[in-house]
VOVEX-740751 format. One line per field, with one value per residue: x negated, y, z of N, C-alpha, C in turn; residue number from 1. Coordinates in Angstrom, 2 decimals, padded with zeros to 5 digits. Layout:
<atoms>
nu <- (X / ...)
nv <- (Y / ...)
nw <- (Z / ...)
cau <- (X / ...)
cav <- (Y / ...)
caw <- (Z / ...)
cu <- (X / ...)
cv <- (Y / ...)
cw <- (Z / ...)
pos <- (NUM / ...)
</atoms>
This chain:
<atoms>
nu <- (044.62 / 044.24 / 046.23 / 046.33 / 046.48 / 045.45 / 042.83 / 042.03 / 042.33 / 040.47 / 038.05 / 038.16 / 037.89 / 035.32 / 033.85 / 033.86 / 032.07 / 030.10 / 028.83 / 030.88 / 034.12 / 037.43 / 039.76 / 042.96 / 044.11 / 046.05 / 045.02 / 043.66 / 041.28 / 039.07 / 035.75 / 033.92 / 031.05 / 031.36 / 031.42 / 032.92 / 033.16 / 032.34 / 029.96 / 028.35 / 028.62 / 027.13 / 024.53 / 024.59 / 025.21 / 023.26 / 020.94 / 021.10 / 022.13 / 023.41 / 024.99 / 027.75 / 028.87 / 030.79 / 032.49 / 034.62 / 037.12 / 038.77 / 041.66 / 043.13 / 046.14 / 045.63 / 043.70 / 041.22 / 038.60 / 037.04 / 034.15 / 033.37 / 030.83 / 030.55 / 028.75 / 028.48 / 027.04 / 026.61 / 025.84 / 025.46 / 025.23 / 024.34 / 023.18 / 021.65 / 020.72 / 018.99 / 020.87 / 023.23 / 025.53 / 025.36 / 026.79 / 026.21 / 026.76 / 026.63 / 027.28 / 027.01 / 027.51 / 027.49 / 028.74 / 029.75 / 027.57 / 025.54 / 022.26 / 020.67 / 018.48 / 017.64 / 015.65 / 015.09 / 012.99 / 012.30 / 010.07 / 009.84 / 009.60 / 010.73 / 012.74 / 013.20 / 011.45 / 009.03 / 007.82 / 006.70 / 008.71 / 011.04 / 013.37 / 015.20 / 016.25 / 017.13 / 018.62 / 019.73 / 021.27 / 022.62 / 023.65 / 024.53 / 027.24 / 028.54 / 027.74 / 029.07 / 031.78 / 031.73 / 031.12 / 033.46 / 035.24 / 034.30 / 034.87 / 037.65 / 038.29 / 038.31 / 037.37 / 034.74 / 034.81 / 033.81 / 034.70 / 036.67 / 035.20 / 032.56 / 032.35 / 032.73 / 030.45 / 028.47 / 029.06 / 028.49 / 025.74 / 024.83 / 025.55 / 023.90 / 021.36 / 021.49 / 021.78 / 019.30 / 017.54 / 018.29 / 017.68 / 014.87 / 014.09 / 014.76 / 012.98 / 010.57 / 010.75 / 010.84 / 008.26 / 006.71 / 007.35 / 006.08)
nv <- (118.32 / 119.38 / 120.06 / 118.48 / 120.48 / 122.70 / 121.87 / 121.80 / 124.56 / 125.63 / 124.63 / 125.87 / 128.58 / 128.46 / 127.95 / 130.27 / 132.67 / 130.91 / 128.54 / 126.69 / 125.28 / 124.65 / 122.15 / 121.05 / 117.69 / 114.62 / 112.82 / 114.43 / 116.67 / 118.10 / 119.17 / 121.08 / 122.00 / 125.08 / 125.57 / 127.02 / 129.57 / 132.94 / 133.89 / 131.61 / 130.31 / 131.55 / 130.91 / 128.08 / 127.66 / 129.10 / 127.89 / 125.22 / 123.41 / 120.39 / 119.03 / 118.21 / 118.37 / 116.78 / 116.55 / 114.25 / 114.47 / 112.54 / 112.57 / 111.38 / 110.56 / 110.09 / 111.80 / 111.33 / 111.39 / 110.91 / 111.14 / 111.06 / 111.16 / 112.42 / 112.42 / 113.85 / 113.75 / 115.38 / 115.62 / 117.17 / 117.70 / 118.98 / 118.40 / 119.00 / 117.24 / 115.25 / 113.26 / 114.57 / 116.41 / 115.82 / 114.77 / 114.44 / 112.85 / 112.31 / 110.68 / 110.17 / 108.85 / 108.91 / 107.42 / 107.45 / 107.61 / 110.04 / 110.99 / 113.83 / 116.26 / 119.24 / 121.66 / 124.66 / 126.87 / 129.61 / 131.70 / 134.94 / 137.74 / 140.92 / 142.71 / 145.46 / 146.60 / 145.30 / 143.78 / 140.76 / 138.21 / 136.27 / 134.59 / 132.64 / 131.13 / 128.56 / 126.20 / 122.99 / 120.93 / 117.93 / 117.38 / 119.81 / 120.44 / 118.35 / 118.97 / 121.41 / 120.58 / 118.83 / 120.60 / 122.18 / 120.12 / 119.28 / 121.57 / 121.46 / 119.08 / 116.63 / 113.30 / 111.60 / 108.89 / 105.94 / 105.64 / 103.26 / 102.48 / 102.93 / 101.20 / 098.79 / 098.78 / 098.51 / 095.93 / 094.42 / 094.98 / 093.84 / 091.10 / 090.57 / 090.78 / 088.62 / 086.51 / 086.69 / 086.11 / 083.47 / 082.28 / 082.75 / 081.45 / 078.79 / 078.38 / 078.60 / 076.36 / 074.30 / 074.57 / 073.84 / 071.15 / 069.93)
nw <- (-145.64 / -149.00 / -151.99 / -155.26 / -157.21 / -155.85 / -155.61 / -158.33 / -158.97 / -157.17 / -158.23 / -160.70 / -159.93 / -158.79 / -161.06 / -162.49 / -164.36 / -165.04 / -167.47 / -167.59 / -168.20 / -167.10 / -167.74 / -167.43 / -166.97 / -167.37 / -165.46 / -163.72 / -164.02 / -166.53 / -166.49 / -168.45 / -170.36 / -171.69 / -174.86 / -176.61 / -175.78 / -176.50 / -175.46 / -175.17 / -177.59 / -179.63 / -178.83 / -179.03 / -181.75 / -183.19 / -182.37 / -182.75 / -180.78 / -179.89 / -178.12 / -176.08 / -172.90 / -170.46 / -167.36 / -166.22 / -163.94 / -161.77 / -159.92 / -156.97 / -155.16 / -152.48 / -151.53 / -152.53 / -154.99 / -158.21 / -160.29 / -163.64 / -165.96 / -169.25 / -172.07 / -175.07 / -178.23 / -181.23 / -184.64 / -187.79 / -191.32 / -194.56 / -197.84 / -201.01 / -203.83 / -206.30 / -206.64 / -206.26 / -204.12 / -200.61 / -197.62 / -194.18 / -191.03 / -187.51 / -184.47 / -181.02 / -177.75 / -174.14 / -171.19 / -167.78 / -165.10 / -165.88 / -166.17 / -166.88 / -168.13 / -169.66 / -171.28 / -172.98 / -174.49 / -176.44 / -178.14 / -179.59 / -181.87 / -181.17 / -183.33 / -183.23 / -181.30 / -181.64 / -179.74 / -178.19 / -176.89 / -174.88 / -176.79 / -176.58 / -173.64 / -172.08 / -169.96 / -168.87 / -166.52 / -165.69 / -163.18 / -162.13 / -162.68 / -161.34 / -158.72 / -158.38 / -158.39 / -156.18 / -154.08 / -153.87 / -153.25 / -150.72 / -149.19 / -149.26 / -148.10 / -149.49 / -150.53 / -152.18 / -154.50 / -156.30 / -159.75 / -161.65 / -163.93 / -163.12 / -160.92 / -162.27 / -163.91 / -161.95 / -161.02 / -163.35 / -163.58 / -161.18 / -161.56 / -163.75 / -162.60 / -160.79 / -162.64 / -163.95 / -161.83 / -161.25 / -163.74 / -163.98 / -161.68 / -162.33 / -164.43 / -163.08 / -161.33 / -163.20 / -164.27 / -162.08 / -161.81 / -163.93)
cau <- (044.10 / 044.86 / 046.88 / 045.53 / 046.46 / 044.51 / 041.49 / 041.77 / 042.16 / 039.20 / 036.95 / 038.27 / 037.28 / 033.88 / 033.23 / 033.84 / 030.73 / 029.20 / 029.23 / 031.85 / 035.55 / 038.28 / 040.94 / 043.77 / 044.40 / 046.97 / 044.29 / 043.04 / 040.80 / 037.75 / 034.85 / 033.12 / 030.25 / 032.27 / 030.73 / 033.82 / 033.01 / 031.46 / 028.67 / 027.57 / 028.74 / 025.99 / 023.37 / 024.67 / 025.20 / 022.00 / 019.80 / 021.41 / 022.38 / 024.39 / 025.54 / 028.86 / 028.85 / 032.04 / 032.70 / 036.03 / 037.37 / 040.02 / 042.18 / 044.12 / 047.07 / 045.17 / 042.62 / 039.94 / 038.35 / 035.88 / 033.60 / 032.75 / 030.14 / 030.68 / 027.78 / 028.72 / 026.08 / 027.12 / 025.04 / 026.01 / 024.42 / 024.63 / 022.01 / 021.87 / 019.54 / 019.17 / 022.08 / 024.39 / 025.69 / 025.46 / 027.14 / 025.84 / 027.27 / 026.21 / 027.85 / 026.72 / 027.96 / 027.21 / 029.77 / 029.41 / 026.75 / 024.51 / 021.21 / 020.14 / 017.94 / 017.01 / 015.24 / 014.63 / 012.47 / 011.74 / 009.52 / 009.98 / 009.26 / 011.90 / 012.68 / 013.20 / 010.29 / 007.81 / 007.27 / 006.94 / 009.46 / 011.90 / 014.58 / 016.10 / 015.81 / 018.33 / 018.38 / 020.94 / 021.08 / 023.93 / 024.11 / 025.10 / 028.70 / 028.95 / 027.55 / 030.14 / 032.99 / 031.53 / 031.19 / 034.88 / 035.84 / 033.92 / 035.65 / 039.07 / 038.47 / 038.45 / 036.27 / 034.40 / 034.73 / 033.47 / 035.78 / 036.65 / 034.09 / 031.31 / 032.35 / 032.53 / 029.04 / 027.69 / 029.27 / 027.72 / 024.32 / 024.59 / 025.60 / 022.71 / 020.23 / 021.66 / 021.48 / 017.86 / 016.91 / 018.56 / 016.93 / 013.44 / 013.92 / 014.79 / 011.73 / 009.51 / 010.87 / 010.42 / 006.81 / 006.14 / 007.59 / 005.22)
cav <- (118.09 / 120.23 / 119.39 / 118.36 / 121.78 / 123.55 / 121.39 / 122.29 / 126.01 / 125.88 / 124.39 / 126.93 / 129.79 / 128.22 / 127.90 / 131.61 / 133.21 / 129.83 / 128.05 / 125.61 / 125.55 / 123.61 / 121.80 / 120.08 / 116.44 / 113.81 / 112.15 / 115.44 / 117.74 / 118.00 / 120.31 / 120.96 / 123.14 / 125.79 / 126.05 / 127.87 / 130.94 / 133.76 / 134.00 / 130.38 / 129.85 / 132.07 / 130.11 / 126.71 / 127.67 / 129.61 / 127.08 / 123.82 / 122.56 / 119.45 / 118.22 / 118.71 / 117.57 / 116.90 / 115.75 / 113.90 / 114.36 / 111.81 / 112.88 / 110.43 / 111.13 / 109.87 / 112.72 / 110.86 / 111.77 / 110.29 / 111.92 / 110.30 / 112.03 / 112.06 / 113.20 / 113.68 / 114.39 / 115.40 / 116.37 / 117.12 / 118.46 / 118.84 / 118.63 / 118.80 / 116.64 / 114.69 / 112.45 / 115.42 / 116.88 / 114.74 / 115.16 / 113.44 / 113.11 / 111.32 / 110.92 / 109.17 / 109.33 / 108.12 / 107.57 / 106.89 / 108.59 / 110.42 / 111.85 / 114.53 / 117.60 / 119.76 / 123.06 / 125.14 / 128.24 / 130.02 / 133.04 / 135.61 / 139.15 / 141.80 / 143.47 / 146.90 / 147.06 / 144.62 / 143.06 / 139.33 / 137.87 / 135.09 / 134.72 / 131.66 / 130.56 / 127.78 / 124.93 / 122.26 / 119.79 / 117.28 / 117.41 / 121.10 / 120.34 / 117.47 / 119.73 / 122.40 / 119.86 / 118.31 / 121.70 / 122.49 / 118.96 / 119.34 / 122.65 / 121.11 / 117.82 / 115.48 / 112.32 / 111.03 / 107.43 / 105.56 / 105.27 / 101.86 / 102.29 / 102.86 / 099.94 / 097.72 / 098.80 / 097.94 / 094.48 / 093.86 / 095.05 / 092.83 / 089.77 / 090.44 / 090.50 / 087.24 / 085.61 / 086.71 / 085.40 / 082.05 / 081.83 / 082.70 / 080.39 / 077.51 / 078.29 / 078.33 / 074.98 / 073.44 / 074.65 / 073.10 / 069.73 / 069.40)
caw <- (-146.98 / -150.01 / -153.11 / -156.49 / -157.88 / -155.12 / -155.99 / -159.69 / -158.91 / -156.48 / -159.18 / -161.71 / -159.34 / -158.63 / -162.39 / -163.10 / -164.57 / -165.44 / -168.80 / -167.45 / -168.32 / -166.49 / -168.53 / -166.69 / -167.65 / -166.56 / -164.38 / -162.87 / -164.88 / -167.13 / -166.34 / -169.66 / -170.75 / -172.59 / -176.06 / -177.38 / -175.30 / -177.34 / -174.79 / -175.38 / -178.97 / -180.38 / -178.45 / -179.57 / -183.21 / -183.70 / -181.97 / -183.07 / -179.63 / -180.43 / -177.05 / -175.28 / -171.68 / -169.70 / -166.16 / -166.04 / -162.50 / -161.54 / -158.59 / -156.44 / -154.18 / -151.11 / -151.18 / -153.07 / -156.38 / -158.84 / -161.39 / -164.73 / -166.90 / -170.66 / -172.84 / -176.50 / -179.11 / -182.60 / -185.59 / -189.14 / -192.25 / -195.99 / -198.68 / -202.45 / -204.42 / -207.63 / -206.64 / -205.98 / -202.75 / -199.64 / -196.28 / -193.17 / -189.69 / -186.54 / -183.14 / -180.00 / -176.44 / -172.95 / -170.16 / -166.47 / -164.39 / -166.83 / -165.63 / -168.04 / -167.93 / -170.87 / -171.20 / -174.28 / -174.46 / -177.72 / -178.16 / -180.88 / -181.92 / -181.24 / -184.58 / -182.95 / -180.51 / -182.04 / -178.60 / -178.12 / -175.69 / -174.96 / -177.60 / -175.98 / -172.37 / -171.78 / -169.30 / -168.51 / -165.63 / -165.58 / -161.80 / -161.75 / -162.70 / -160.23 / -157.49 / -158.31 / -157.99 / -154.82 / -153.14 / -153.68 / -152.58 / -149.30 / -148.56 / -149.20 / -147.36 / -150.38 / -150.45 / -153.49 / -154.65 / -157.67 / -160.66 / -162.08 / -164.87 / -162.38 / -160.15 / -163.25 / -164.31 / -160.84 / -161.06 / -164.48 / -163.22 / -160.14 / -162.18 / -164.59 / -161.70 / -160.31 / -163.76 / -164.17 / -160.71 / -161.47 / -164.92 / -163.66 / -160.69 / -163.05 / -165.20 / -162.09 / -160.86 / -164.33 / -164.38 / -160.96 / -162.01 / -165.00)
cu <- (044.89 / 045.50 / 045.92 / 045.39 / 045.51 / 043.07 / 041.12 / 041.50 / 040.86 / 038.01 / 036.97 / 037.63 / 035.76 / 033.15 / 033.19 / 032.41 / 029.69 / 029.61 / 030.27 / 033.28 / 036.31 / 039.50 / 041.71 / 044.10 / 045.38 / 046.29 / 043.68 / 042.61 / 039.44 / 037.00 / 033.83 / 032.27 / 031.01 / 031.53 / 031.63 / 033.71 / 032.03 / 030.05 / 027.78 / 027.59 / 027.55 / 024.75 / 023.42 / 024.58 / 023.83 / 020.84 / 020.08 / 021.51 / 023.57 / 025.12 / 026.70 / 028.97 / 030.10 / 031.97 / 034.21 / 036.24 / 038.75 / 040.45 / 043.24 / 044.98 / 046.58 / 043.98 / 041.25 / 039.84 / 037.13 / 035.44 / 032.96 / 032.12 / 030.33 / 029.77 / 027.99 / 027.64 / 026.58 / 026.11 / 025.64 / 025.13 / 024.87 / 023.34 / 022.39 / 020.58 / 019.87 / 020.47 / 023.35 / 024.43 / 025.88 / 025.78 / 026.73 / 026.44 / 026.83 / 026.84 / 027.39 / 027.18 / 027.55 / 028.31 / 029.29 / 028.71 / 025.57 / 023.53 / 020.54 / 019.65 / 017.33 / 016.69 / 014.71 / 014.21 / 011.88 / 011.25 / 009.68 / 009.58 / 010.54 / 011.75 / 012.61 / 011.92 / 008.97 / 007.16 / 007.64 / 007.67 / 010.29 / 013.14 / 015.64 / 015.47 / 017.03 / 017.92 / 019.72 / 020.55 / 022.46 / 024.50 / 024.75 / 026.63 / 029.22 / 028.83 / 028.65 / 031.43 / 032.87 / 031.62 / 032.64 / 035.56 / 035.54 / 034.75 / 037.10 / 039.34 / 038.69 / 037.21 / 036.02 / 034.37 / 034.37 / 034.72 / 035.64 / 035.50 / 032.78 / 031.23 / 032.12 / 031.08 / 028.15 / 027.84 / 028.45 / 026.23 / 023.98 / 024.58 / 024.39 / 021.50 / 020.31 / 021.30 / 019.97 / 017.11 / 017.09 / 017.73 / 015.44 / 013.15 / 013.88 / 013.50 / 010.58 / 009.54 / 010.42 / 008.90 / 006.14 / 006.26 / 006.72 / 003.97)
cv <- (118.93 / 119.40 / 119.29 / 119.72 / 122.75 / 123.17 / 121.95 / 123.80 / 126.39 / 125.69 / 125.48 / 128.23 / 129.63 / 128.26 / 129.27 / 132.13 / 132.16 / 129.38 / 126.93 / 126.11 / 124.37 / 123.42 / 120.74 / 118.89 / 115.65 / 113.14 / 113.14 / 116.62 / 117.37 / 119.29 / 120.18 / 122.20 / 123.82 / 126.36 / 126.93 / 129.33 / 131.70 / 133.80 / 132.80 / 129.91 / 130.31 / 131.23 / 128.73 / 126.70 / 128.07 / 128.67 / 125.59 / 122.92 / 121.69 / 118.67 / 118.94 / 117.79 / 117.85 / 116.02 / 115.50 / 113.68 / 113.76 / 112.04 / 111.87 / 111.10 / 111.00 / 110.76 / 112.26 / 111.27 / 111.01 / 111.14 / 110.96 / 111.30 / 111.51 / 112.99 / 112.87 / 114.43 / 114.26 / 116.15 / 116.18 / 117.96 / 118.20 / 119.10 / 118.39 / 118.24 / 116.09 / 113.88 / 113.26 / 115.83 / 115.69 / 115.32 / 114.05 / 113.85 / 111.97 / 111.69 / 109.80 / 109.74 / 108.36 / 108.43 / 106.93 / 107.95 / 108.88 / 111.35 / 112.52 / 115.90 / 118.03 / 121.23 / 123.46 / 126.60 / 128.51 / 131.45 / 133.63 / 137.06 / 139.94 / 142.70 / 144.97 / 147.36 / 146.44 / 143.84 / 141.58 / 139.04 / 136.62 / 135.42 / 133.80 / 131.18 / 129.84 / 126.52 / 124.31 / 121.09 / 119.21 / 117.36 / 118.72 / 121.05 / 119.47 / 118.21 / 120.77 / 121.74 / 119.39 / 119.40 / 122.08 / 121.36 / 118.98 / 120.40 / 122.26 / 119.78 / 116.59 / 114.59 / 111.73 / 109.51 / 107.13 / 105.25 / 103.80 / 101.56 / 102.10 / 101.58 / 098.76 / 097.63 / 098.22 / 096.43 / 093.83 / 093.87 / 093.99 / 091.42 / 089.53 / 090.11 / 089.06 / 086.25 / 085.55 / 085.94 / 083.89 / 081.52 / 081.72 / 081.65 / 079.02 / 077.32 / 077.97 / 076.90 / 074.02 / 073.43 / 073.85 / 071.59 / 069.13 / 068.83)
cw <- (-147.98 / -151.11 / -154.28 / -157.17 / -157.18 / -155.44 / -157.36 / -159.67 / -158.20 / -157.40 / -160.26 / -161.19 / -159.23 / -159.97 / -163.07 / -163.19 / -164.92 / -166.84 / -168.75 / -167.58 / -167.74 / -167.38 / -167.78 / -167.58 / -166.80 / -165.36 / -163.40 / -163.72 / -165.47 / -166.83 / -167.46 / -169.86 / -171.88 / -173.79 / -176.91 / -176.95 / -176.18 / -176.77 / -175.11 / -176.82 / -179.80 / -180.09 / -179.09 / -181.08 / -183.75 / -183.42 / -182.03 / -181.83 / -179.97 / -179.35 / -176.37 / -174.07 / -170.87 / -168.46 / -166.07 / -164.54 / -162.31 / -160.10 / -158.19 / -155.39 / -152.74 / -150.72 / -151.61 / -154.53 / -156.89 / -160.02 / -162.39 / -165.70 / -168.30 / -171.44 / -174.31 / -177.28 / -180.53 / -183.45 / -186.98 / -190.05 / -193.68 / -196.74 / -200.13 / -203.02 / -205.80 / -207.72 / -206.40 / -204.51 / -201.81 / -198.27 / -195.32 / -191.82 / -188.78 / -185.20 / -182.22 / -178.66 / -175.35 / -171.93 / -168.88 / -165.65 / -165.29 / -166.14 / -166.82 / -167.62 / -169.25 / -170.66 / -172.56 / -174.11 / -175.84 / -177.60 / -179.54 / -180.75 / -182.06 / -182.47 / -184.32 / -182.28 / -180.96 / -180.91 / -178.67 / -176.80 / -175.91 / -175.79 / -177.02 / -174.68 / -171.80 / -171.04 / -168.93 / -167.63 / -165.38 / -164.16 / -161.37 / -161.68 / -161.58 / -158.90 / -157.30 / -157.81 / -156.55 / -153.77 / -152.83 / -152.92 / -151.08 / -148.57 / -148.34 / -148.50 / -148.22 / -150.26 / -151.84 / -153.42 / -156.09 / -158.47 / -161.04 / -163.03 / -164.13 / -161.55 / -161.09 / -163.69 / -163.22 / -160.79 / -162.17 / -164.15 / -162.18 / -160.70 / -163.07 / -163.74 / -161.19 / -161.41 / -164.03 / -163.07 / -160.89 / -162.63 / -164.60 / -162.60 / -161.36 / -163.84 / -164.25 / -161.59 / -161.95 / -164.48 / -163.27 / -161.17 / -163.11 / -164.49)
pos <- (1 / 2 / 3 / 4 / 5 / 6 / 7 / 8 / 9 / 10 / 11 / 12 / 13 / 14 / 15 / 16 / 17 / 18 / 19 / 20 / 21 / 22 / 23 / 24 / 25 / 26 / 27 / 28 / 29 / 30 / 31 / 32 / 33 / 34 / 35 / 36 / 37 / 38 / 39 / 40 / 41 / 42 / 43 / 44 / 45 / 46 / 47 / 48 / 49 / 50 / 51 / 52 / 53 / 54 / 55 / 56 / 57 / 58 / 59 / 60 / 61 / 62 / 63 / 64 / 65 / 66 / 67 / 68 / 69 / 70 / 71 / 72 / 73 / 74 / 75 / 76 / 77 / 78 / 79 / 80 / 81 / 82 / 83 / 84 / 85 / 86 / 87 / 88 / 89 / 90 / 91 / 92 / 93 / 94 / 95 / 96 / 97 / 98 / 99 / 100 / 101 / 102 / 103 / 104 / 105 / 106 / 107 / 108 / 109 / 110 / 111 / 112 / 113 / 114 / 115 / 116 / 117 / 118 / 119 / 120 / 121 / 122 / 123 / 124 / 125 / 126 / 127 / 128 / 129 / 130 / 131 / 132 / 133 / 134 / 135 / 136 / 137 / 138 / 139 / 140 / 141 / 142 / 143 / 144 / 145 / 146 / 147 / 148 / 149 / 150 / 151 / 152 / 153 / 154 / 155 / 156 / 157 / 158 / 159 / 160 / 161 / 162 / 163 / 164 / 165 / 166 / 167 / 168 / 169 / 170 / 171 / 172 / 173 / 174 / 175 / 176 / 177 / 178)
</atoms>
């Protein structure tokens, strides 16, 4: 089995040429869509993409790892009106296992040639980052496990199902006794 540092370096190599950046953390590393890169900054700024997606990868000493998805959405704006200048901001986020797919295609006219073509052709699938991490983990002999957040969410979901079954069962029995 490889070391934590070899895992981080393996993911860093696998992420080269992609929009992902690896940032080391005390728990392991973050794999984030790199919006600070010049290549992607123009796309995000010009086309108002407001989402930053990170995979928090927690590494354990026993050769196990867990992936927690963090989807941050931020929007901001300013306007001037009768009441004066107004600033607005909004933030929302999701944590755990986030299933997300987005695609954006915009057509435009090239100012030099006058031809119509794609100005923006961007797609994002949350699973791409997880697949990148999992591929490196397989090569290095690491095993994936659920993080505490994910296990906790499964417990809550299970208890909710049990509570619903008990509640509906009680309603059904009450209806039969009438």
